[in-house]
Backbone as a chain_set.jsonl record, in Angstrom:
{"seq": "MTATVLRKEIHGIIDIIPDDSLSALRPLLTHLADDYWKPVIEPASPEEIAMCDERMQEYERDPSCFVSLKSRRERLGKRAGIG", "coords": {"N": [[0.857, -1.175, 0.0], [0.631, 2.166, -0.909], [1.979, 5.233, 0.439], [0.335, 7.41, -0.102], [-2.182, 6.244, -0.593], [-2.599, 5.074, 1.883], [-2.65, 7.36, 3.548], [-5.003, 8.586, 2.581], [-6.862, 6.653, 3.356], [-6.573, 6.763, 6.151], [-7.383, 9.417, 6.595], [-10.033, 9.145, 5.833], [-10.963, 7.416, 7.842], [-10.648, 9.079, 10.084], [-12.478, 11.031, 9.419], [-14.916, 9.74, 9.931], [-14.973, 9.272, 12.624], [-16.678, 9.727, 15.671], [-17.53, 13.006, 16.852], [-17.151, 13.474, 19.622], [-15.104, 11.736, 20.212], [-12.847, 12.582, 18.98], [-11.064, 14.182, 20.447], [-9.641, 12.329, 21.915], [-7.995, 11.176, 20.065], [-6.271, 13.143, 19.241], [-3.853, 13.562, 20.964], [-2.321, 11.277, 20.292], [-1.901, 11.541, 17.491], [-0.56, 13.988, 17.47], [1.735, 13.288, 18.886], [2.877, 11.383, 17.131], [3.44, 12.983, 14.942], [5.204, 14.769, 15.93], [7.982, 15.505, 15.433], [7.758, 16.738, 12.977], [5.818, 18.567, 13.292], [6.505, 20.751, 14.903], [7.729, 23.948, 14.286], [10.928, 24.809, 12.974], [13.042, 27.104, 14.209], [15.688, 28.961, 13.514], [18.521, 30.704, 14.846], [19.167, 34.061, 13.795], [21.505, 34.811, 11.236], [24.694, 36.555, 11.266], [24.702, 38.185, 8.978], [21.971, 38.406, 8.384], [21.069, 39.734, 10.649], [22.441, 42.15, 10.342], [21.177, 43.072, 8.002], [18.56, 43.485, 8.955], [19.052, 45.451, 10.905], [19.955, 47.502, 9.24], [17.627, 48.046, 7.726], [15.925, 48.922, 9.777], [17.219, 51.266, 10.567], [16.964, 52.695, 8.206], [14.186, 53.013, 8.136], [13.868, 54.6, 10.427], [15.112, 56.934, 9.566], [13.47, 57.648, 7.415], [10.311, 57.235, 7.611], [8.339, 57.064, 5.67], [9.176, 55.302, 3.796], [8.317, 52.859, 4.489], [6.508, 49.934, 3.68], [3.487, 48.382, 3.907], [2.619, 44.958, 4.668], [0.191, 44.139, 3.587], [-0.181, 46.028, 1.537], [2.049, 45.442, -0.022], [1.494, 42.812, -0.811], [-0.78, 43.302, -2.347], [0.308, 44.792, -4.453], [2.073, 42.897, -5.552], [0.234, 40.976, -6.334], [-1.207, 42.317, -8.334], [0.795, 42.645, -10.244], [1.224, 40.022, -10.924], [-1.085, 39.473, -12.131], [-3.17, 38.822, -10.509], [-6.125, 39.556, -9.041]], "CA": [[0.0, 0.0, 0.0], [1.447, 3.373, -0.98], [1.741, 6.221, 1.496], [-0.806, 8.235, -0.506], [-3.39, 5.46, -0.365], [-2.729, 4.933, 3.333], [-3.08, 8.655, 4.086], [-6.418, 8.766, 2.239], [-7.626, 5.741, 4.197], [-6.562, 7.305, 7.517], [-8.254, 10.596, 6.574], [-11.407, 8.644, 5.799], [-11.277, 6.913, 9.183], [-10.786, 10.248, 10.96], [-13.727, 11.71, 9.058], [-16.111, 9.073, 10.462], [-14.898, 9.169, 14.082], [-17.62, 10.648, 16.313], [-16.925, 14.246, 17.336], [-16.731, 13.401, 21.025], [-13.928, 10.872, 20.327], [-11.691, 13.202, 18.313], [-10.097, 14.688, 21.42], [-8.808, 11.208, 22.353], [-7.063, 10.887, 18.976], [-5.321, 14.251, 19.056], [-2.527, 13.35, 21.556], [-1.587, 10.267, 19.527], [-1.464, 12.128, 16.221], [0.434, 15.012, 17.782], [2.974, 12.573, 19.246], [3.439, 10.769, 15.924], [3.899, 14.026, 14.024], [5.93, 15.751, 16.741], [9.2, 16.006, 14.795], [7.399, 17.538, 11.806], [4.796, 19.516, 13.719], [7.11, 21.945, 15.494], [8.569, 24.685, 13.335], [12.32, 24.979, 13.349], [13.431, 28.506, 14.109], [17.119, 29.073, 13.732], [18.961, 32.069, 15.134], [19.548, 34.837, 12.619], [22.936, 34.881, 10.959], [25.181, 37.94, 11.365], [24.282, 38.923, 7.787], [20.546, 38.706, 8.527], [20.967, 40.761, 11.69], [22.893, 43.406, 9.721], [20.116, 43.519, 7.089], [17.456, 44.006, 9.779], [19.511, 46.709, 11.488], [19.99, 48.49, 8.166], [16.244, 48.42, 7.404], [15.377, 49.708, 10.895], [17.818, 52.597, 10.479], [16.341, 53.327, 7.044], [12.842, 53.406, 8.556], [13.999, 55.721, 11.369], [15.448, 58.124, 8.777], [12.361, 58.026, 6.532], [9.204, 56.287, 7.808], [7.491, 56.944, 4.478], [9.677, 54.201, 2.963], [7.688, 51.629, 4.957], [5.435, 49.389, 2.867], [2.798, 47.355, 4.702], [2.532, 43.64, 4.049], [-1.027, 44.14, 2.784], [0.095, 46.806, 0.341], [3.029, 44.69, -0.811], [0.79, 41.682, -1.416], [-1.652, 43.837, -3.387], [1.146, 45.14, -5.605], [2.56, 41.658, -6.162], [-0.912, 40.339, -6.974], [-1.522, 43.039, -9.566], [1.841, 42.349, -11.202], [1.069, 38.645, -11.34], [-2.391, 39.346, -12.755], [-4.124, 38.315, -9.526], [-6.913, 40.639, -8.434]], "C": [[0.901, 1.235, 0.0], [1.083, 4.325, 0.148], [0.514, 7.072, 1.173], [-2.122, 7.517, -0.233], [-3.649, 5.331, 1.129], [-3.205, 6.234, 3.979], [-4.565, 8.898, 3.807], [-7.298, 7.885, 3.119], [-7.715, 6.271, 5.63], [-7.441, 8.545, 7.606], [-9.717, 10.168, 6.596], [-11.855, 8.135, 7.162], [-11.522, 8.076, 10.136], [-12.106, 10.957, 10.684], [-14.965, 11.051, 9.657], [-16.074, 8.87, 11.978], [-15.89, 10.166, 14.688], [-16.889, 11.849, 16.919], [-16.404, 14.141, 18.76], [-15.53, 12.484, 21.239], [-12.67, 11.499, 19.723], [-10.633, 13.678, 19.296], [-9.184, 13.575, 21.933], [-7.735, 10.894, 21.314], [-5.955, 11.931, 18.855], [-3.956, 14.01, 19.697], [-1.684, 12.329, 20.78], [-1.051, 10.855, 18.229], [-0.393, 13.194, 16.435], [1.776, 14.367, 18.115], [3.65, 11.996, 17.998], [4.027, 11.805, 14.968], [4.82, 15.032, 14.698], [7.156, 16.331, 16.048], [8.894, 16.94, 13.624], [6.467, 18.681, 12.172], [5.396, 20.831, 14.179], [7.965, 22.666, 14.454], [9.992, 24.819, 13.868], [12.687, 26.439, 13.129], [14.899, 28.595, 14.479], [17.464, 30.51, 14.076], [19.362, 32.764, 13.831], [21.064, 34.847, 12.477], [23.392, 36.331, 11.134], [24.752, 38.795, 10.168], [22.809, 39.321, 7.892], [20.319, 39.797, 9.571], [21.358, 42.123, 11.127], [21.829, 43.957, 8.778], [18.952, 44.129, 7.868], [17.829, 45.354, 10.384], [19.496, 47.831, 10.449], [18.582, 48.967, 7.821], [15.619, 49.252, 8.519], [15.926, 51.128, 10.877], [17.202, 53.38, 9.317], [14.944, 53.82, 7.412], [12.897, 54.601, 9.504], [14.313, 57.02, 10.638], [14.247, 58.614, 7.969], [11.23, 57.014, 6.656], [8.314, 56.108, 6.577], [7.959, 55.812, 3.56], [9.045, 52.864, 3.355], [6.558, 51.222, 4.031], [4.78, 48.276, 3.68], [2.751, 46.037, 3.937], [1.303, 43.564, 3.143], [-0.807, 44.861, 1.457], [1.045, 46.054, -0.591], [2.36, 43.517, -1.526], [-0.114, 42.154, -2.548], [-0.851, 44.169, -4.641], [1.652, 43.897, -6.318], [1.437, 40.949, -6.904], [-1.264, 40.995, -8.29], [-0.488, 42.735, -10.654], [1.704, 40.936, -11.763], [-0.271, 38.405, -12.015], [-3.444, 38.766, -11.834], [-4.843, 39.52, -8.934], [-6.949, 41.902, -9.201]], "O": [[1.822, 1.339, 0.81], [0.006, 4.226, 0.736], [-0.259, 7.416, 2.068], [-3.063, 8.11, 0.293], [-4.785, 5.463, 1.583], [-4.066, 6.212, 4.858], [-5.299, 9.356, 4.683], [-8.356, 8.318, 3.575], [-8.779, 6.239, 6.249], [-8.169, 8.716, 8.583], [-10.536, 10.762, 7.296], [-12.982, 8.386, 7.588], [-12.485, 8.066, 10.903], [-12.772, 11.426, 11.607], [-15.97, 11.727, 9.874], [-17.031, 8.356, 12.556], [-15.939, 11.321, 14.267], [-15.776, 11.722, 17.429], [-15.332, 14.662, 19.071], [-14.982, 12.451, 22.34], [-11.562, 11.005, 19.931], [-9.438, 13.59, 19.015], [-8.058, 13.852, 22.348], [-6.668, 10.392, 21.667], [-4.843, 11.629, 18.42], [-2.95, 14.237, 19.025], [-0.474, 12.503, 20.631], [0.124, 10.683, 17.906], [0.565, 13.285, 15.668], [2.825, 14.841, 17.679], [4.865, 12.115, 17.838], [5.0, 11.527, 14.267], [5.179, 16.043, 14.095], [7.349, 17.546, 16.075], [9.684, 17.832, 13.316], [6.35, 19.655, 11.428], [4.865, 21.901, 13.883], [8.824, 22.056, 13.818], [10.21, 24.928, 15.074], [12.647, 26.942, 12.006], [15.29, 28.334, 15.617], [16.776, 31.435, 13.646], [19.834, 32.126, 12.891], [21.801, 34.887, 13.462], [22.562, 37.24, 11.149], [24.471, 39.984, 10.32], [22.438, 40.439, 7.534], [19.476, 40.675, 9.389], [20.698, 43.127, 11.395], [21.596, 45.165, 8.746], [18.422, 45.17, 7.482], [17.026, 46.287, 10.381], [19.082, 48.954, 10.734], [18.364, 50.165, 7.643], [14.864, 50.185, 8.245], [15.196, 52.084, 11.138], [16.95, 54.58, 9.433], [14.562, 54.929, 7.039], [12.075, 55.511, 9.405], [13.843, 58.087, 11.034], [14.019, 59.817, 7.843], [11.182, 56.043, 5.901], [7.613, 55.103, 6.461], [7.233, 55.407, 2.652], [9.208, 51.863, 2.657], [5.741, 52.055, 3.636], [5.453, 47.332, 4.093], [2.833, 46.014, 2.709], [1.367, 42.99, 2.055], [-1.193, 44.371, 0.396], [0.853, 46.042, -1.807], [2.626, 43.261, -2.7], [-0.211, 41.498, -3.585], [-1.277, 43.867, -5.756], [1.662, 43.845, -7.548], [1.655, 40.386, -7.976], [-1.585, 40.31, -9.261], [-0.832, 42.587, -11.827], [2.026, 40.683, -12.924], [-0.575, 37.284, -12.425], [-4.48, 38.279, -12.287], [-4.201, 40.412, -8.379], [-7.582, 42.867, -8.773]]}, "num_chains": 1, "name": "protein.A"}
């Protein structure tokens, strides 16, 4: 049985488990996926720290250079023909 087929079968089983039993399954699934579940956050490299420091200084000199994430996404979407 391939992993894909097995995953689909397990998803199907989970879908039919009564709602009040799902909480019993969560600790097991969390334990099994523990190594993959937790994000790995590495310390910033000296180069990354320098880049952040440079951008913060740039913002302090001229706050108008700040571009919000929402605005940036909108601009990228328009360039890509999305929205």
